MIKOLVO-492912 format. One record per atom (N, C-alpha, C, O): x, y, z. Coordinates in pm, whole numbers, plus 50000, padded with zeros to 5 digits. Layout:
REM residues N
XYZ...
END
This chain:
REM residues 441
793996634930158793566648430260794716652030350795536643030372794876661930398796126669430517796356659130607795556650430640797756661030652797326655230829797106662630881797156673730828796716661131024796276668531128797556675631192798626669731206797346688031229798276698431247797936698531435796916702831488799376691131518798786695931652799786703431736800886699831779799196713831748800326723831867800516719132006799766713732087802226724432010802336722432206802266741532249803046750132209801416742832315801296759932382800966759132536800346751032605801406767132552801666772632725802826783632736803366789332641803086785432869803406801132907804796793332949804896781432977806036805232944807546801332947807296791133074806426791033160808486782233047809256774533195808186767833195807646770833301807466759733135805996747933187806506733833136806116722833176808046738432977808256723732978807556719932824807376708532782807336728232778806936723332619807776720732538807216713632455809126722632500810226718132456810446706532505810266697632421810686703832583810886691132690809726677632650809876665432637808356688132637807626679532555807646673132454807496661132436807886683532365807876681532235809406670632204809456659432152810116676232240811306665032260810946648832316811486639932249810056644232437809956632932463809106621932375809096609732360808366633832324807276630932196807796625132087807346615032034808816631832048809346631631906810406622931953810796615631862810986621332061812446608332041812066596932111812896587832110811096595032166810706586732251809696576832228809856564632224808106587032204807226581532183806816580632062805976571832045807136587031966806786587531854808086587031755809166592631770807656578431651808836575531533808756588731429807906590731342809866597031464809996609731314810146603431227810626592131225809726610631126809896606730988810796613930952811876609530912810426629730965812106640430939811426652731015810246655731038812756659231047812106671631075812626678430943813396673930858811726694930953811506699930822812476706930835812696712530942813466708430706814406717430639814396731430682813326735730724815346738930680815386755430669814476760030804813926770930789814266754230918813886761231027814846764531099815756756531115814906783031190815986783631211816356780231334817556781631355815426774231464815306771631541815546755031539815376747931440815996750431669815896733131716814646726731687813656733131724814506719231647813516705031627812526716131707812486716931830811576726331596810606727831626809176724031565808036726331604809826715131422808846708831364809066695431321810126693131263808006683531346808486672331331807026668331249806056675831255807026653831164806196648131087806026633731218806926625431229805106633231279805036621831347803806610531293802956613231208803976593631383803096585031375802536586631520802766596731586801936578231557801316574931705800356564131694799356566431626800456555031737798956542631703798246541031593797046538031586799286543831471798916540831326798316552431270797496552331178798786562531330797746577631323799376590431245800416593031305799086594131140800236601731105799936616731127798956622031076800866623531208800756639331240801626644331259802656639231304801426658231223802626671331238802556676231338801506682231361803866676131469804056683431573804426699731563804976704731465804086705731659804766721231629804756723331737803746722631807806496728231796806776731531949806216748231934806816752231835805526757231975805246769331985806566776532064807046787532038806966768132158807716774132280809016780332257809506786632351809826779432119811266780932098811026798032052811956805832065809616802831996809626815031938810146827432038809486827132142810976836532038811206848632155810346859432116810486862831999809496865632182808866879732164809986891932155810776892932249810066900032056810106911732081809486923232129809316934232076809106917932258807676923332327808376934332442807646940832516809586935332446810326942732604809876929532682808906935632728809756918632730809486911832788807946907032866807746898532953807056915532800805426919032822804836905732809804036902832720805226897632898804576878832889803076882132846802796875632746802196888832882800646888132858800516889132711799756882132644801486900732653801366897632461801616889232467800746880932490803246884132449803596868932417802526857332437802256849632344801916856532564800706844532551799986844332452799686834832380799556859232443798306863832311799026858532193798556849632122799896862832177800526862732019800706842532043800126839331939800946834632081801426821832096800226816732082800066807432004799276821332147798016811432183797126813832063796456804832012797156834131993796866828931865797126826431744796536829731641798216819331765799336815031635798876798631639798796792131535798646793831746798476778631752796206783531726795676774631660795876787331741794386786931688794146787631533793416780331466794946798231491795146801831339795536787731252794926783931152796676781131312797136769331211796626754531287796546744831212796326752631421796456741631452794886731331411793816736231376795066721831422793786710831436793396709331588792366713831636794356702331656794306701231783795496707331870796576708831814795346711032002796466720632060796616714432217795646715232292797366710732244797686705932368798426718032470799526723632473797136718832554797546732332622798426725332740797986715632802800026732332772800776727832885800316738933010799796749832985800596734633134800656739033196801616731733317801966720133298801986737833426803046733933508802626726433675802436736333746802466716133745801816707733868802236717233943801326724533983803886721433999804216731334087803416745534083802636748134174803566752434003802966765134031801386766734064800836773234153800956760333985799346754833967798376765733899799036774733848797366766933888797016773433764797456789833760797526792533879797656797633711797876810733703797136819933595796546815933495797306834733642796306842733584796806839533389795946837533303798196839733362798706833033254797856824233152797316824333042798096816633265797316797633201795856802133186795266797633088795046811733284793746816733238793376823133135792406820033066794166833033113793766841032992793786832832903792696830632851795066824532849795246817332741794056808232713793536808632601793536799532813792866788332805791646793032768791086784832695790786806432795789806813732726789876816732600788916815732524791356821932554791126824232385791356809432336790896810032222791736798232351792046788032305790236781132309789706774632218789706784432422787966777532400787146784832318786056780532280787696798032281786636807532232786646803232046785906806231952787976794532063788636792431895787836778231879788016773631766787416773931922786656759931901787126750831852786466744831767788566745731891789336739231825789916729131965790206733132078789966710431891790346705832036791106706932118792236708032071791076707132208791946711832377792226697832442791316689932470793716694932467794096684832541794836692132697795786699832687794576690432755795346701032877795886686832972795406677333033797436693932930798646685532997799386691933082800166701433082798906683733160799466693233336801236684933316801466673133291802156695633337803686686933316804366687233466803966694033560804966682433465805916683733566805596678533691805766683433802804676658633626804166653633764804826644933772804356633733748806286646733810807616633933809807226622733930808126615233969805996621933983806256617134130805286604334073804136606634038805876590434067805316578634039804186574634137804176577334257803446569234083802806562634219800776566334165800236567534055800186567234326799166583234279799736596634258800766603334267797476597034196797986609134107798196622234211797856617334318798546635034235798966643134316797576652034256797076654634146797226655634440796216659834459795756676434388794716682934374797366678234353797236695134317796886690234154796776701034096796736682634082796056678733964795026683733947794836690333845794186682234031792946689134016792316701734034791096703734030793186709934054793176720834052792716726033903791846733933866793486719633847793226723833678792536719233620792786717633500791236714433680790066715433666788936726833601788166727133504789356736333720788826750333689789126757733597788846769733596789706751833508790876760833367789266756933256788916763833160788566744733305787266743433214787716736333063787356741132956788316727733072789146722432943788796706033011789486696332977787966705033082787866688633068788966679533163789316685233267789446668233141790066658533238792116663833229792856659733140792586673333345793706674833309794696659333311794336648933366795986661233236796346648433215797776650133305798826656233282797476644733377799386646533503800696639333359800466631933264801516643533388802506640633234803716642433324803586650633415804966635533311806706637633316807266638333199807586627533150807586651633113808236652132992809486648633032810216645832937810046647733153811286645333169811406631233209812536626433199810536624333248810716612433270809496600133145809726588433117808716605733115808366599333049806916592833120806446582433075806536597133189805216593133221803966598233203803846610433208803326593733189801586599733111802106605433027801926617433046803156602232867802976608832757801936598032663801236604332583801756584932662800916575632629799586579032675798716577632589799216582832781797596588732767797616597832708797066594832602798066613032703798566620332639798316619432535797336625432491799186610632448798696611232293797586602632263797136604332150796976593332338795796584532289794516597132305793516597932232794866606532421793736616232382793576625832266792566629432206795076629332247795406637632106794536631432004793496636131957795056621531980794326610331840792886602531818792576594731728791966608131949790676605731959789976616731904788796614131878790466631231870790316644531815790306643131700789466650531648791236632431576791686636931437790036636831358789626644931275789276624331417787996619131394788236615831242789106607231223787596621331127787596617430990788836623230920789226616030828789476633330937790376639730870791446635130756791596639330641792256623230840792756615630802792316603330688792946598630593791096600630736790546595030691789236596730531788856590530432789116604230575787786610930457788716609830288789826615130275788186604030201788276603630067788316619230035787576628430070789466618729957789876630729846789046628829719789676623629626787936631429697786856632729570787356643029501786316646429446788036649329468788636659029369789076653029272789666642829308789066655129109789786651629043790286657028952789796653928843791206664928948792006671928930793386675528990793966668029068794026691728934795306688028962795466699029114794856709629102796176697129241795606704129321797076714229316798226709729308796786725429323797846734729317798236745029387797646755629366799416744629499800206754229642800356762329567800786760129454800056773629611800476789729616801306795129705800856803229786802466792229707803136793929843804156805229792804126809829678805126809329897806276819729912805896828930029805006827430113807116842830010806996848730156805816857230135805416860030023805216861730254804386876230258804406883030125805326883530044803726885830122803336900729985804116900429885804776910429861804206889929811804726885329730803176884729592803356883129472802266885829637801196885829549800626871629543800056866429447800836867329637799866850329627798546851529633797966845329543797706858729725796286861129725795666869629578794526871729537796556871829543796336884929432796056872029297794956868829251797296866929262797176857029201795556847729168794696846529081795966842029322794516833729320793386842029318792496835929258793076850929348791946862229313791746864529167790576862829131792496867429082792666867528992792456857128905791776859428805793086841728931792346836528875791226827728881790806821928781790546826329037789676826029049788256834728988787096830728998788566843928942787866856228961787546858028770786646865628733788246851528683788346853328574788136841728508787386841428411788926827928565788946818528484787886807528527787796796328478787156812528621786416798928682784946797528604784406805828532784476784028641783426782728587782686776428770781596778328824783456771628797783146763228922783916766829064784916760029087783596775429148784406778829256783646777429370782636783929394784236767029456783316772929604784766767729687785806762629643784276771829838785476773929941785296755030006784196749430013786446749230041786466736330102785356735430254785296746430308784916729530293783916732630420785386726630526786236719130478785416730030622786006726430727787826733930741788706732530826787746741630617789356746230565789716751530722788856756930791791116749130770791736757230896792876762330843793086764130723793706764930947794976772130903795086784930791796086787930725793796791530792793736802130765794236806030578794606816430524793996790430523794426789130376792406791830305791276791930355792876793030202791996796930089791616789329980791276796729888791566781529963791266770329835789956774729751788956778929809790026773529631789136772429545789206758429401790156751729359787696759029362788086751229255787916761729142787446773129145788576752729022788706760828899788316751128789788706739428784787356758328685787466746028579787136755428487786176763128482788636752628373788186762428264788756754528156788496742528152789616760728054789506752227910790996741227919791406732327844791396745528019793396740928041792366725728171792416713928134792016727428232791196717128300790706719528443790556731428474790386708728550790216707928653791416713428731792606710828713790866721328819791966728028914791906728429101790916735429128792226726229162792026731329302793196738229357794296732729374792896751429386793666765429387793926765829582792996768029660795906762229641795686766029764796346773229780797496770929743795916790929865796276800029880796746798930024796006795530117798276802630038798976803730194798896819230224799486823530323798246827030149798626837330189797866845030347797896857130373797306835630424796776839730509797416850030633796926859430697798956842230632799566848130727799776866030730800866871430714798746871730749799266888030688798146899530828797926911530810797636891230957797626899631004799396907531127800516903031149798876916431158799796921731234800226912831358799416906231424801616913631383802686905931458803836916931506804156925431423804306917131600805076923431729806336909931782807206910231868805956900331694806726888231738807526885531525807096879431427808506892231548808996886731459809916876831375810166875331255810316870431501810336854531458809366843831393809636835331308807916847131469806936841831406806306840031276805886830131215806376856631243806056860831074806866847431001806176839730934807756845931010808756837230929808936824630965809326816330883808686821631083808586808231110806896799131042806896790330956805596805231116805006800031038804496802330891803676794730838804956811730840805046817230696805556802630654804856796630573806406798130689807416784930659806286771230666806086762630580805716772630793804716766730867803646763330736803706752030689803106768730705801896773430613802206764730492801456756030446803416768330447803356767530333803976753330318804096749230202804476743130443804826731730462803336723330463803096714130385802446727930557801126720930483800406723430372799646713930355800286731330291799506735730207800856726330114800216716430080801786725030077802696717429991802636701530002803026692629926802056701330118801556684130159800166680530096799756668930090799546690030057797946685929950798346686429837797576680729759799306691129788799446694729653799676685229536799466673229555799956688229454800676678029344801096686629246801186682129132801446702029274802056713729185802066723029287801056726529349803366727829310803666743929391803506753629305803626748729193803306764129299803666776129222804526783829312803976791929386805796782529317807016790229392806566807229386806596811429270806256814729460805916828629400807176838629425806686846929502808176841429410809136854629404808876871229353808336874729248809386879229448809446889729415810206895229325811376896529358809816900229186810946905429122811766919629202812946922729186811126923929256812286938629306812936931629420814016936629452812466918829506813476917329620814396905429505815516910429494814356896029443814876883929425814726868929524814196867929635815286859829456815506852029535816136851529653817296855629655815606847029761815556849229878816196841029976815756830029942817116838330099817056828430193815886820330230816006808430259814396828430228813586821730323812876816230179812336805130184812866821730084812696815029932813256799129928812556789329905814916799429961815116787529934814846776230097815206764430095814316781030194813586773030256812406765030192812566752830185811246770430145810156771030118810356765029956809356760229902811236765229906811936756729785812256743729810811806734629741813046741729906813586727830004812946723230013812956711929963811596728830103809886718130142809426715829984808886705929937809606721429953808926716829803809476702529763808976692229718810736706829799811896691129694811396683229768810586675129723811706683329895812016675330024810536663429996810496651129997809276675529970808446666429944808276662829847807296655329853808726663529724808606653529581807816656329500807346648129421807356674629505806596678229426807186682729300808316680629257806156689529246806496691329069806386707129136805616710329226807206714729078807656733529083807696738328969807986732728864807376750228992807266764328897807386772728962806716773529065808016779228936808776795029021808266811628922808796817928830807396812828978806656826728920807666836929015808066838129130807806845428842808626859428981807546868028892807366868228770806916874928998805726883628997806596896829060807556899529132805216904528953805526923528965806526926728902807306936128924806546913328764807876920828637807156930928577807736933728472806026938728594805976952828522806826967428610806846979228574807466960728737807816971728783809436972528782810056981828834810106960428709811496957828690811736966528533811316964528419812586976228592813006985628431813826972928312814736965228342813406973728228814136957928135815036965828076814866978028076816296959028004817156963827924816806945927827815876937727829818496947227734818446936327687819356925127725820576925427734818366912627751818716902727836818426905227975819096898228051817546913828035817226912828169816226901428214816536899028331815466895428187814976882328180815706871628202815416863728291816566870328137817836859028120818746860628224819376850828264818956875428291820356880128362819326872428454819846861828490817996874228508817356873428624817056861828660816906859628780816906851928569816516838928525818056832628613818006825028710819396838228551820326832128622820986834028748821666825028798820746850128826820296846728925819726842729008820276840229115818176840328982817056825329095817676817229101817946813629216818456807128954819156795428980820546797329080820546790629183821486804429061822546805229147821846803929283822256796029368820336815129310819966812629480819486796529482819876787829559818696795729395818296782329414818926769829315818396764629217820246766929374821146757329302820276747229278820006744729160819846741729354819196728429381818256724729333818096712629315816766739329274816246736929191816056743729064815396753729038817006733528962817516741828849816576740628764816176748428677815996723228812814926717428715813536726228692812846725528590813236735628820811746735928749811746750028698812556758328739810676752928596810516762328546810446775728571809546776428656810926789228546810816798628588810146808028466810416808628346808996816228560808076822228447807486835828490806906836128599807566847428413807906855328477806776869428460806866877028364805736870928571804546874128572804486887028617805386893628670803186890728586802776904828688801216906328697800376909728615801176903828782799036893828853798606907828812797706908328729799186921128862798696931228886798176932828717796956933128696798816933428639798746935228493798266919928397798066920628276798196913228437797656900628419798476893928338797986885428263799716896328337800746890928207801196874028250801376868728359801256870228143801506858228145800396847028238800436834928218799746851328309798936841328398798456833628317798636822628369797756831428185797086821628123798096805828113797836793828117799556815828094800756806028042800576799228167800496787828121800476797828276800846791828402799956782328420800306773828502798526780528351798386764528319799196755028264799876745428299798786762628137799756751028057801086745728154801166734028189802036755328187802676748228279802486736028376802986724728372801586741828466801196733728545800516718828505800736708228564799806720528409799796706128353801006700028294801286689828358801716701928209802986699828180803986696628270804946690428225803966700528426804846695228497804606684428583805356676628641802866686328577802086670428648801826665328552800876657628570802256665428428802196651428337803166644728337803166632628317804396653628365805836651528399806556643228485807496635628463805676647028633805136641128741805126626528739805926619528801803976621228648803606608728657804506600328521804276588328505805166604928462805466599128353806306589428420807026590228520805916576628312806606562928310807436556728181806966554628069809026553928232809736549828101810076538128078810976537228162810026526028016810116512628020811776517428048812506526328006811946503828164813506497328161814356494528017815516498728011813866488727920814766494227820815146506327809816286510527830814676509427793814896528227730815586534127825816156544727799815706526827989816156538028080817266527428074817446530128193817996519628054819196509228099819926515327935821136517827939819356517027828820356522527738820616535227750821566537627676820216545727811820556555327854821266557728001821606568028059821346542928038822516542828174823776542128069824866547828066823166532927989824466520427917825886533527871827096533827888824636545027794825356558227733826436558727776827586555227751825356568427909825836572828019827696569728098828506578128139827816551728092828656552028117829956551728021831146550528050829596552627952830346547227796830976566627782832066568927731830206576527827830546589127795831096594127930831766604427932830866587828034832026591828177831996578128218830986571128221833286574128255833616559628304832976561828455832876573028505832576550428517832226556228661833346554428764834206546428727833516559728881835026563128930835386552128985834636542328987836626552129039837686539429109837986542429222838026554629237838286534929335838856536029461839956525629443839666515629377841116526729491842316519629530841676500829390841366489029403841816509029302842446499529201840866495529181840766493929059839426492829247838366486229223837466498829166837376509729221836796494729036836206506629015834456503829001834026493228955833856511229033831896509229008831686500928896832476500428802830516493828905830356490228808828496488528833827866484228930828076493828709826566495628677825786487528638825566490128519824776472428695824426463728628823076471028536822896470228414822266477828629820866480728530820366489528639820866487828751819336499928621818186508928596816916505928578816526500528475816136508928676814656504328614814456521128745815126526128835813026524328670811936533028698810536527928838809426522828824811036530928921810056524229041809056530129097808326523929175808826545429061807926554929121808106565429025808986568428945806656571529071806366583129002805926594929124805636591629239805936607629080805176615429199805726615429278804916614529370807086616129335808526624129250808516607229163808076596429202809176610929036809926601628980810726594229023811556601329079811136579629037812106574029145812486561729061811736553829003813586561729066814506553528992815556542029081816106547329178815756532829067816896523029149817756523929032817376527128919819226520229077820316517429016821046502429108821546501429220820806493229002821866482229116823596482029066824006479728952824186484229157825646482429149826856473329210826376463829272827796473229210829206462829288828806466729387827996459429445829306483929473829696487729572828746499429569828516506329470828296500729675827416514629687828746523429716828996532729639829656520529830831076535329851831576536929718832676542429719831156534129604832156536429523831676547729444832216555729366830316545629496828896555429341829026569629410827966573029464830236580229425830066590129478828706603429417828106605129311828716608329513827666624229461827346631129340826446635029265828346630529358829016640229184828566624629071827976628828971828646615829070828296604528965826796603028994826466599628880825866603129050824696601429097824456617429030823806617428925824726625429060824436635628961824326635128849823266638328794825566630228772825716631128663824856622128578824576624628461824396609928655823516601728611821866606728625820936599628587821746617628674820646624828703820376632028568819466628328493821026640228546821176643528407821186640528295820906647228195821446632128304821236620928213820136618428151819756619028034819436613728312817776607628258817346619728188817006620028070817416636328319816766645128286817076651528088816286658128020818376646828048818576652327894817616644327794817056647327690817696629927891817036617527770815386618927824814616617227729814866620927920813376621727902812666632528034811636631428100813726642528031812506654428068812366655128208813306660628265811456651028280810566650828392810726669128447811026673228559810426676528332810516687728381810176693528527809876683328588810076702828603809666711428698809316697928791808176697628837810326685028825810076674228907811456674328975812346680928920811786666729104812946665629151813006650229124811906644829124814126641729101814096626229101815066623329194816116628729228814346611329236815116602729325815446593329295814726584729243817026592029326817336578729294818436569129421819496573629465817726553829464818686548329492819316536029470818806525929422820546537729511821526532329486821616516729582822006517529698821246503629525821636495229558822666485329539823076484829423823306476029635824296469929577823876454729529823196448129607824236449429415823406436329354824006424129521825046422529585822186416729523822626409429642822226417829790822486413529902821676428029767820796433229840819606430929835819266434029721818466426029912817136420829922816066432929948814856432429925816776443429999815706457930010815896465629879815276476129859
END
């Protein structure tokens, strides 16, 4: 099951970003920041009291609305409603309940989402400031006084948040098949692809109950196998906040990627691979998921000799870190090569779970050393003792050597290429861990 998403919402200058930084830096052990996000520390994978969840700060998105505060607050609140499982609504103690607070509170209450009311800037230690009680007027339950600056009250805040996770984290995923996330920029044809697949290939299709975050999920059972398709094309409503379109399309892609076994990264053939595509591709690689690159709208391209191969080279130039992912040129509108997608899904999924014996792995390692001698520094040469596969999905290998510092990045990449040359692992990132002989870990 996917991790819960907790969104921090509130009007400007109430301390949302301070609260985010406090929770991430002091009260929550960060796993990693999502790569490719243009603003600082907007998203983090977190853990509290044994619960894993994603925390997102909506405060860093600047509106392009001529400073029309109410429109800004509606946009921020609506984004939170669309994406979050639990919402932390942040108000400010000193200013009390404002009209903007009341407006957003009503929107959040209509959403039916679990809400936690945080009254920030309660910096005084000791008895609760009586002004806190004013916030009961919002009708959101007990306000929790917090000082994002000093850290007071954050434990109580997080304890209240995790109460709302319910069975989301622990519910068993009974689906037996391949979970496929369809990701990419808006308007590249994600929904059209999923609709085509669900409409023409299905024998069993149903929506997953309780689905949030504007995703559309469907089960498909056909001659190729059993699949769950996750469509992330929900971000299509009109918006006057330009940054929110790009940011939350990446966020929704991240949420879908986490749930998947295989990702279909869709690219517009007319636009080619873009910076936004590299961000989503980076999320896929960092998550260790198998990936297929689908170039859609191929019917709109004027073809000449080697047009497909030239476009393939251009895509790999932009997505240089993902040359292992196969590229398939399709036209969802005309149905061109859509059936080929299933064969590729099965192939890269199978490759993600491939295991290679230690004997074969070390034959490849030995041959690689003979073909290209390990690097040396100040007369001391890197020695590779042995290599073994330790993980699948993604494939992971551990190499034991005499000195980790001598293991240059370029030689690691060389070893990875030899592994791919020998064993394939098509469509999958490869994790290589270097350990020094005698290390206990």
